[in-house]
N, C-alpha and C positions, 0 to 999 in steps of 0.2 A: 686809776687807769681803766679805761673802757676797752674791753676786748671786742675787736671787730669781727664781724661774720667772715668766715673763710670765703675767699673768692672762688667761685665755681668755674672750673675750666670748661670751655665748650667741648662737646663730644666730638670725637674725631673718627674718621673712617679712611682706611687706606684703599683707594680705588684699585691699585695694582694687586693687592691681596684678593680683592673681590674677583678680578679678572682671572687670577691664578686659580682660585677656587672653581670658577665656572668652567675654565678649560679642563681642569682636572676632572670635574664631574662629568663633562661631556665625554671625554676620552675613556675614562675608566668604566663608566656605565655603558658606553657603546661597546667596548671590549667584552664586558660581562654579558650583555644581551646577545651579541653575535655568537660568542663561544658558549653561551648558556653556563656561565660560571657564577652561581649565586653567592659564592664566598666573597667575590669582589664587591658586589652591591651590599652585602652584609657588613663588610669592613668599612666601606666608604660611608654607608648610611650611619653606622655607629659613630664614625669620626665626625660626621656632620652634626649629629645630635649632641655630641660632647661639646663641640664648638658653639652650638646654639645655647646650651644651658650654662656652660662655663667657658666663655671665650678665652680666658687666660690659659686654659688647659687644652685648647684646640689642637688636635693633631694636624689639621689643615694649616693652621697658622704656623706651627712648627715646620711643616714641609715648605711653606712659602719662605720662611726665614732662612731655611737651609738651602733650598734650591733656587730661590728668586735671584740672588746675586749671580749665581752660575749661569742663569738663563738671561742675564742682562736686565732684569726687572729692577726698577728703582721705585721706592715708595712714592706714592702720589696721595698725600694726606690732605683731606679736606675737612672743614668743620661741618660735620653731618652726624646726626645721631645714628649709631649702628644698630639700634634695637630692631628696626624693621628688617635689616639684612639678617640678623640673628634669627628672627622669626621665620624668614624665608628659608634659611638654611635648615631650620628644624622641620619645616614642612617637607623639604626635599629629602632630608634624612629619613623621615617617617615613610615617605613613598618608597625609598630604596630598601628599607627594612621590610616593608610589605612586599615589594618585588621579590626579594630573596626568599621570604616566607612562602609565597605562592609557588615559586619555582621549586623550592624544596618539597612542597606538599604535592608535587605532581601536576601543577597547573602552570606550565611554563609560558603559555600564551598570555595569561593574566599578568604574570611577572614581567614579561617582555613589554606589555602595554604600559605598565607602571614605569618601567625603566625608560621607555621611549618618551613618556610624558615628562619625566625629569630632564631628559636630554633636550627636548624641545623647549622647555621653559628656561633652562640654563643657556641654551643657544640664543633664545630671544633676548635674554638679559645681556648676554655678551655682545650681540650684534646690534641691537636696537636700544639698549639701556632701559628696557621695560622689565621691571621686576614684579612679576605677578604675586609672589609671596609678600612683597612689600605693600602692594595694593591691598592684599588680604589683611595685613596687619593694620593699615590705616583705616580700613572699613570696620574692622573689629573695634579699634579704639573709638571710632565715631559712634558706633552702635552702643558700646559700653557707656560712653558719655551721655548719650540720649536716654538710656535706660536709668542711669543713676541720677539724672537731672529731674526725673519725675517725682 
């Protein structure tokens, strides 16, 4: 009897979860920047980094699963590799942690600029479906491939 190789399932991404995350990032970060509450960006940034590193443990995913149905959101799952989105989420989370750190260190203008940057990029993704973090991921992969090919 010959064992066959396991069939690999195509990677999937829930577009509704991505939209939920982007709206959450925009509103929570906007609130944090306007009210100068670095604890909000600290918690959101940490939640985003957890989701980037360990998607199954993502607090954002848990919030989506809990609140999504109450908000009338239905899963919109597509066959798309989520790694670029995880990378983008990690970049956004890093910016938010830096925003909180600068604000706590007495540099609220720098913290606000980083927070507004995250807001702008999340809003761009939400409104135009342009994920700058995803572009960064694919450029990194391309550069890595070219370097390793040598």
